[in-house]
C-alpha positions in Angstrom: 0.0 0.0 0.0 3.0 2.3 0.5 3.2 3.5 -3.1 -0.4 4.7 -3.0 -0.1 6.8 0.2 -0.5 10.6 -0.4 2.9 12.2 -0.8 2.4 15.0 1.7 6.1 15.7 1.8 5.8 17.0 -1.7 2.8 19.1 -1.2 1.9 22.5 0.3 -0.7 22.5 3.1 -3.3 25.3 2.9 -5.5 26.5 5.8 -8.0 29.3 5.6 -8.9 31.6 8.4 -12.1 33.3 7.2 -14.6 35.5 9.0 -14.7 36.5 12.6 -12.4 34.4 14.8 -14.2 32.6 17.6 -14.2 29.1 19.2 -15.3 27.4 16.0 -12.5 28.8 14.0 -10.0 28.0 16.7 -11.0 24.3 16.9 -10.9 23.9 13.1 -7.6 25.6 12.6 -5.9 23.9 15.5 -7.0 20.5 14.3 -5.7 21.3 10.8 -2.4 22.6 12.1 -1.9 19.4 14.0 -2.5 17.4 10.8 0.0 19.5 9.0 2.6 18.6 11.6 1.7 14.9 11.7 1.7 14.5 7.9 5.0 16.4 7.7 4.0 18.9 5.1 7.1 20.8 4.1 5.2 24.1 3.8 2.0 25.8 4.9 0.1 28.5 3.1 -2.0 30.3 5.6 -4.8 32.3 3.9 -6.2 35.0 6.2 -9.4 36.9 5.3 -10.6 38.0 8.7 -11.4 41.2 10.6 -10.1 39.4 13.8 -12.1 38.2 16.7 -11.8 37.0 20.3 -8.5 37.5 22.2 -8.2 34.0 23.6 -9.0 32.1 20.3 -6.7 34.3 18.3 -3.9 33.7 20.8 -4.2 30.0 20.7 -4.1 29.9 16.9 -1.0 32.2 17.0 0.7 30.0 19.5 0.1 26.8 17.4 1.4 28.5 14.2 4.5 29.7 16.2 5.3 26.2 17.3 5.0 24.9 13.8 7.7 27.2 12.5 10.4 24.7 13.3 8.6 21.9 11.4 7.7 23.6 8.1 8.0 26.8 6.1 5.0 29.1 6.6 3.7 31.9 4.4 0.7 34.0 5.4 -1.4 35.4 2.5 -3.7 38.3 3.4 -6.9 38.5 1.3 -9.5 41.3 1.2 -9.0 42.0 4.9 -6.6 40.8 7.6 -7.0 43.2 10.5 -6.6 43.2 14.3 -6.7 39.5 15.3 -5.9 38.6 11.7 -2.7 40.6 12.0 -2.0 38.9 15.4 -2.3 35.5 13.8 -0.2 36.6 10.8 2.6 37.7 13.1 3.3 34.0 13.8 4.3 33.5 10.2 7.9 34.4 9.3 6.7 35.4 5.8 3.7 37.6 5.0 2.3 38.6 1.7 -0.7 40.9 1.0 -2.5 42.4 -2.0 -1.8 46.1 -2.5 -5.4 46.9 -1.6 -5.7 44.5 1.4 -7.2 46.2 4.4 -4.9 45.4 7.4 -3.7 46.9 10.6 -6.4 47.9 13.2 -3.9 46.9 16.0 -5.7 47.4 19.2 -8.3 46.1 21.6 -12.0 46.9 22.0 -14.6 45.9 24.6 -18.2 46.8 24.3 -21.2 46.6 26.6 -24.8 47.8 26.2 -26.4 50.3 28.6 -30.2 49.8 28.5 -30.9 51.6 31.7 -33.1 54.4 30.2 -35.1 51.9 28.2 -35.7 49.6 31.2 -36.8 52.6 33.2 -39.3 53.5 30.5 -40.9 50.1 30.5 -40.7 49.8 34.3 -38.2 46.9 34.6 -35.5 46.8 37.2 -33.2 44.2 38.6 -32.3 43.2 42.1 -28.7 42.0 42.4 -27.0 40.2 45.2 -23.3 39.9 44.6 -20.2 38.8 46.4 -18.2 41.8 45.5 -18.7 45.4 44.1 -17.4 44.4 40.6 -19.1 41.1 40.2 -21.7 42.6 37.8 -19.3 44.8 35.9 -20.7 45.7 32.4 -24.3 44.9 33.5 -26.7 46.3 30.8 -29.1 47.9 33.3 -26.7 50.6 34.7 -23.8 52.8 33.8 -20.2 51.9 34.7 -18.8 53.5 37.8 -15.4 55.3 37.6 -13.6 52.4 39.4 -15.2 50.0 37.0 -14.1 52.0 34.0 -10.5 52.0 35.3 -10.6 48.2 35.9 -11.7 47.6 32.3 -9.2 50.2 30.9 -6.4 48.4 32.7 -7.6 45.1 31.2 -7.6 46.6 27.7 -4.2 48.2 28.2 -2.7 44.8 29.3 -4.2 43.1 26.2 -3.0 45.9 24.0 0.6 45.5 25.3 0.5 41.8 24.5 -0.7 42.6 21.0 2.0 45.2 20.4 4.7 42.9 21.8 3.7 40.0 19.6 3.7 42.2 16.4 7.0 43.7 17.4 8.6 40.2 17.9 7.0 38.6 14.9 7.8 41.4 12.5 11.2 42.2 14.0 10.3 45.8 14.9 10.9 47.9 18.0 7.9 48.1 20.3 8.2 51.9 20.2 8.0 51.8 16.4 4.9 49.6 16.5 3.1 51.9 18.9 3.5 54.8 16.5 0.9 53.2 14.2 -0.8 50.7 16.6 -3.6 53.1 17.4 -6.5 51.2 15.7 -5.9 52.8 12.3 -6.1 50.6 9.2 -3.7 50.4 6.2 -3.6 49.1 2.7 -1.2 46.2 1.9 1.0 48.7 0.2 1.2 50.9 3.3 1.8 47.8 5.5 4.9 46.9 3.5 6.4 50.3 4.3 5.6 49.9 7.9 7.1 46.4 8.1 3.8 44.6 8.8 4.0 42.8 5.4 7.1 41.5 3.6 5.8 41.4 0.0 2.9 42.4 -2.2 1.2 39.7 -4.3 -1.7 37.4 -4.8 -2.4 34.1 -3.1 -0.8 32.4 -6.1 2.4 34.4 -5.5 2.3 33.3 -1.9 1.9 29.7 -2.9 5.0 29.9 -5.2 6.9 31.6 -2.4 6.0 28.8 0.0 7.2 26.2 -2.5 10.5 28.0 -3.1 11.1 28.2 0.6 10.6 24.4 1.0 12.8 23.7 -2.0 9.9 22.5 -4.2 9.1 23.2 -7.8 6.4 25.9 -7.8 5.1 24.7 -11.2 4.6 21.1 -10.1 3.8 21.3 -6.4 0.2 20.6 -5.5 -1.7 22.2 -2.7 -3.7 20.2 -0.1 -6.5 22.4 1.4 -7.9 21.6 4.8 -11.5 22.4 4.3 -14.1 22.9 7.0 -16.0 19.6 7.6 -19.4 19.5 6.2 -22.4 17.3 7.1 -22.8 14.1 5.0 -26.0 15.5 3.4 -24.3 18.7 2.2 -21.5 16.6 0.7 -24.1 14.7 -1.3 -26.3 17.6 -2.3 -23.5 20.2 -2.6 -25.3 22.6 -0.2 -25.3 23.2 3.5 -28.3 22.7 5.8 -27.9 26.4 6.7 -28.2 27.4 3.0 -31.3 25.2 2.6 -32.8 26.8 5.6 -32.1 30.3 4.2 -33.8 29.4 1.0 -36.7 27.9 2.8 -37.2 31.1 4.8 -36.9 33.2 1.7 -33.8 34.9 3.0 -30.6 35.6 1.1 -27.1 34.5 1.9 -26.3 38.1 2.8 -29.1 38.0 5.4 -27.7 34.8 6.8 -24.3 36.4 7.0 -25.9 39.2 9.0 -27.5 36.8 11.3 -24.1 35.0 11.8 -22.5 38.3 12.7 -25.3 39.2 15.1 -24.8 35.8 16.8 -21.0 36.6 17.1 -21.9 40.0 18.6 -24.1 38.5 21.2 -21.7 35.7 22.1 -18.8 38.1 22.6 -20.5 41.0 24.4 -18.4 42.1 27.3 -15.3 40.3 26.0 -12.1 42.1 24.9 -11.7 41.7 21.2 -8.9 42.0 18.7 -11.4 43.0 16.0 -11.7 45.6 13.3 -15.1 47.2 13.3 -15.7 49.2 10.1 
């Protein structure tokens, strides 16, 4: 059977990080990275098209990519957008390529809560809270933050921000002071990012694939790419559509509407969490 085994050592692995980064993305990408290591792929093409996401999930993906550096050559390819947490993950790759018009940057941290106090007063709803400490219900939606609470959350955000800046500085071989000059949440094009040192080269995903092949000592013209795709239910493999898409059609909704619902779900799940996320 040996001659018929896939020749992974002669192929480039490809993993996509698409959309907002949360627990689902983390689980899928970590599983794929483990397979890249076990199958001993000589190179990895990491395609990132994401505005970022949760801090913890982004950090775990970053750490796994960082560990893989000693096992294979890694090239990160930025698509339409690779911002905030996308940049954080990309910093784990020694080689980064972006399109000239890629939206990147947005280095910073954001935490959002909702204050519905006035609305609740209008409808006559109030809450009775019994808590073990003064800050146990911090970011509750039925009241404003107190000054001490604002300072606690600001300290948390500042700590997360320093981690972010440190990772970018280390990964891109820049001084922390230099990174802080542009790490204020602003965004850049891929062309601007090259001048800042956030990106090494400009080019398409195909250029990134060729670069990965060259780094691994493979022939770019002959080397195949093995893409780790997101697992799909058996029914969707047979019909070529996902259950979610079928539901959208049944309800008379468009895929764009479904995308909006997915984003709303992400917003609700991450309310009150620090995020490395670009919000246009």
